[in-house]
C-alpha positions as CSV (number, residue, x, y, z in Angstrom):
1,M,-126.4,-8.0,-22.6
2,S,-124.4,-9.1,-19.6
3,D,-120.9,-7.8,-19.6
4,V,-119.5,-11.2,-18.4
5,A,-118.7,-14.0,-20.8
6,I,-117.9,-17.5,-19.5
7,V,-115.3,-19.2,-21.5
8,V,-115.4,-23.0,-21.4
9,P,-112.7,-25.0,-23.2
10,A,-114.0,-28.5,-24.0
11,F,-112.5,-31.6,-25.6
12,N,-114.7,-34.7,-25.9
13,E,-117.1,-33.6,-23.1
14,E,-120.4,-34.6,-24.7
15,K,-121.6,-36.3,-21.5
16,S,-121.3,-33.1,-19.4
17,I,-121.2,-30.1,-21.7
18,G,-125.0,-29.7,-22.1
19,D,-125.6,-29.6,-18.3
20,V,-122.6,-27.3,-17.8
21,V,-123.9,-24.8,-20.4
22,E,-127.4,-24.8,-19.1
23,A,-126.2,-24.1,-15.5
24,L,-123.8,-21.3,-16.6
25,R,-126.3,-19.5,-18.8
26,A,-128.0,-18.2,-15.7
27,V,-124.7,-16.4,-14.9
28,G,-123.7,-15.0,-18.2
29,S,-123.1,-15.6,-21.9
30,V,-121.3,-18.9,-22.5
31,I,-118.6,-19.4,-25.1
32,V,-117.6,-23.0,-25.6
33,V,-114.4,-23.6,-27.4
34,D,-114.5,-27.1,-28.9
35,D,-110.9,-28.3,-29.2
36,A,-111.6,-30.5,-32.2
37,S,-113.6,-33.0,-30.3
38,S,-114.3,-36.3,-32.0
39,D,-117.7,-36.6,-30.3
40,A,-120.9,-34.4,-30.1
41,T,-119.5,-31.8,-27.8
42,A,-120.0,-28.9,-30.2
43,V,-123.6,-30.0,-31.1
44,R,-124.7,-30.4,-27.5
45,A,-123.1,-27.2,-26.4
46,A,-124.9,-25.3,-29.1
47,A,-128.2,-27.0,-28.4
48,A,-127.9,-25.9,-24.7
49,G,-127.5,-22.3,-25.8
50,A,-123.7,-21.6,-25.9
51,R,-121.9,-19.7,-28.6
52,V,-119.5,-22.4,-30.0
53,V,-116.2,-21.8,-31.6
54,R,-114.6,-24.9,-33.0
55,L,-110.9,-25.4,-33.5
56,E,-110.1,-27.5,-36.6
57,A,-107.2,-29.3,-34.9
58,N,-106.7,-30.3,-31.3
59,E,-104.4,-27.5,-29.9
60,G,-104.8,-27.9,-26.2
61,Y,-106.1,-25.9,-23.2
62,G,-104.0,-22.8,-23.8
63,A,-105.1,-22.4,-27.4
64,A,-108.7,-23.0,-26.5
65,I,-108.7,-20.4,-23.7
66,E,-107.0,-17.8,-25.9
67,T,-109.6,-18.4,-28.6
68,G,-112.4,-17.9,-26.1
69,F,-110.9,-14.7,-24.9
70,R,-110.5,-13.3,-28.4
71,E,-114.1,-14.2,-29.1
72,A,-115.3,-12.5,-25.9
73,A,-113.3,-9.4,-26.7
74,K,-114.6,-9.3,-30.2
75,Q,-118.2,-9.5,-28.9
76,G,-117.6,-6.6,-26.6
77,Y,-117.6,-8.4,-23.2
78,L,-115.8,-6.5,-20.4
79,H,-115.0,-9.5,-18.2
80,V,-114.3,-13.2,-18.7
81,V,-114.6,-16.1,-16.3
82,T,-113.0,-19.4,-17.2
83,A,-114.6,-22.7,-16.2
84,D,-114.1,-26.3,-17.1
85,G,-116.4,-28.3,-19.4
86,D,-116.4,-31.4,-17.2
87,G,-118.8,-30.3,-14.6
88,Q,-116.3,-29.7,-11.8
89,H,-116.9,-26.0,-11.3
90,S,-120.2,-25.0,-9.8
91,A,-122.4,-22.3,-11.3
92,G,-122.5,-20.7,-7.8
93,D,-118.8,-20.2,-7.8
94,V,-118.8,-18.9,-11.3
95,A,-121.6,-16.5,-10.4
96,A,-119.6,-15.2,-7.4
97,F,-116.6,-14.5,-9.6
98,A,-118.8,-12.8,-12.2
99,A,-120.3,-10.6,-9.4
100,L,-116.9,-9.6,-8.1
101,L,-115.8,-8.5,-11.6
102,G,-119.1,-6.9,-12.7
103,G,-119.5,-5.1,-9.4
104,D,-116.0,-3.5,-9.9
105,E,-114.7,-5.2,-6.8
106,A,-111.9,-7.0,-8.6
107,D,-109.9,-7.1,-11.9
108,L,-108.7,-10.6,-11.2
109,A,-110.4,-13.4,-9.3
110,V,-108.7,-16.8,-8.6
111,G,-110.2,-19.9,-7.1
112,I,-108.6,-21.9,-4.4
113,R,-109.3,-25.6,-4.7
114,P,-109.8,-28.0,-1.8
115,G,-107.5,-30.9,-1.1
116,R,-103.8,-31.7,-1.2
117,R,-101.8,-31.1,-4.4
118,R,-99.2,-33.2,-6.1
119,L,-95.5,-32.1,-5.7
120,L,-95.2,-30.1,-8.9
121,E,-98.4,-28.2,-8.1
122,R,-97.1,-27.4,-4.7
123,V,-93.8,-26.1,-6.2
124,C,-95.8,-24.0,-8.6
125,A,-98.0,-22.6,-5.9
126,W,-95.0,-21.8,-3.7
127,Y,-93.6,-19.6,-6.4
128,A,-96.9,-18.0,-7.1
129,R,-97.4,-17.1,-3.4
130,R,-93.9,-15.7,-3.1
131,A,-93.9,-13.8,-6.4
132,L,-97.5,-12.8,-6.9
133,G,-99.4,-13.4,-3.7
134,I,-101.6,-16.0,-5.4
135,H,-102.3,-19.3,-3.6
136,D,-103.6,-21.6,-6.4
137,P,-102.3,-20.5,-9.8
138,L,-103.4,-23.7,-11.5
139,C,-107.1,-23.5,-10.6
140,G,-109.1,-23.5,-13.8
141,L,-111.7,-21.2,-12.3
142,K,-110.5,-17.6,-12.8
143,G,-112.0,-14.3,-13.7
144,Y,-110.4,-11.3,-15.5
145,D,-111.0,-7.8,-16.7
146,V,-110.7,-8.1,-20.5
147,R,-108.5,-5.0,-20.5
148,F,-105.6,-7.0,-19.2
149,F,-106.0,-9.5,-22.0
150,E,-106.1,-6.7,-24.6
151,A,-103.0,-5.0,-23.0
152,Y,-101.0,-8.2,-23.0
153,G,-101.7,-8.7,-26.7
154,G,-101.6,-12.4,-27.3
155,F,-100.1,-15.6,-25.9
156,D,-97.8,-18.4,-26.6
157,R,-100.6,-21.0,-27.3
158,R,-98.4,-23.8,-26.0
159,R,-98.4,-22.4,-22.5
160,S,-101.2,-22.0,-20.0
161,V,-103.0,-18.9,-21.1
162,G,-104.7,-18.6,-17.7
163,T,-101.3,-18.7,-15.9
164,E,-99.8,-16.1,-18.3
165,L,-102.7,-13.7,-18.1
166,M,-103.0,-14.1,-14.3
167,T,-99.3,-13.3,-13.9
168,Y,-99.4,-10.3,-16.2
169,A,-102.5,-8.9,-14.4
170,A,-101.0,-9.5,-11.0
171,R,-97.7,-7.8,-11.9
172,H,-99.6,-4.8,-13.5
173,G,-101.7,-3.8,-10.6
174,A,-104.8,-5.9,-10.9
175,R,-107.1,-5.9,-7.8
176,C,-107.0,-9.6,-7.0
177,V,-109.6,-11.5,-5.0
178,Q,-109.0,-15.1,-4.1
179,R,-111.7,-17.4,-2.6
180,P,-112.1,-21.1,-1.9
181,I,-114.3,-23.0,-4.4
182,V,-116.0,-26.4,-4.4
183,L,-115.1,-29.1,-6.9
184,G,-117.7,-31.5,-8.2
185,L,-116.9,-34.9,-9.6
186,R,-116.1,-35.1,-13.2
187,E,-118.9,-36.7,-15.2
188,N,-116.5,-38.2,-17.7
189,G,-113.8,-40.0,-15.8
190,D,-110.4,-38.8,-14.4
191,S,-108.9,-35.4,-15.3
192,R,-106.8,-35.6,-18.4
193,F,-104.7,-32.6,-17.1
194,Y,-103.3,-34.2,-14.0
195,S,-103.1,-37.9,-14.7
196,T,-100.4,-37.9,-17.4
197,L,-96.8,-36.9,-18.0
198,R,-98.2,-34.4,-20.4
199,G,-100.0,-32.8,-17.4
200,D,-96.7,-32.6,-15.5
201,L,-95.1,-30.8,-18.5
202,R,-98.0,-28.3,-18.6
203,I,-97.4,-27.5,-14.9
204,L,-93.7,-26.9,-15.6
205,R,-94.7,-24.7,-18.5
206,S,-97.1,-22.8,-16.3
207,L,-94.3,-22.3,-13.7
208,W,-92.0,-21.0,-16.4
209,A,-94.7,-18.7,-17.7
210,M,-95.0,-17.1,-14.2
211,I,-91.3,-16.6,-14.0
212,R,-90.9,-15.0,-17.5
213,V,-94.0,-12.9,-17.8
214,R,-93.5,-9.3,-16.9
């Protein structure tokens, strides 16, 4: 069994999730956390070969990621890479992160997205660079040694789990590698994260998480 699990949070991604899972299965075991989708996301993810964990109520990105981490730890995986279910993250970049972790070159891997960011993202990134040395804290493609998740011992499910765990790992001596990634086009429209006021609030919560986590 590979020691790397790929955790993919998904909400109403039936158009893309099958292709995403098929591509990622060449890298490691795929755990799809279906955040109470109203479409066939769970069915298509399972048909493509993913282990599917379904949340009974829509709880958001943080709860989905935390659920995926807990499942990976329970199954005995040593490393987790997080990737989006919308087809934006390439299997090649995921494989590179998995190799860094599995080859004992890093405890924490963080992607750097191309393009210019909105104002709140730039503020968040400015703080992350100053406090943690991390350039793109909101990138959804990250990799972790599971020991940091187990040591931190749980998350506030309303915040960005990736941001919390990234901050904790960085503050506690994780060997961090950062590398540029490519972003593909979403197969299912615009990003729900960044196009709404709710997305802005998530960015602010992520910033607050970086400030408070020790």
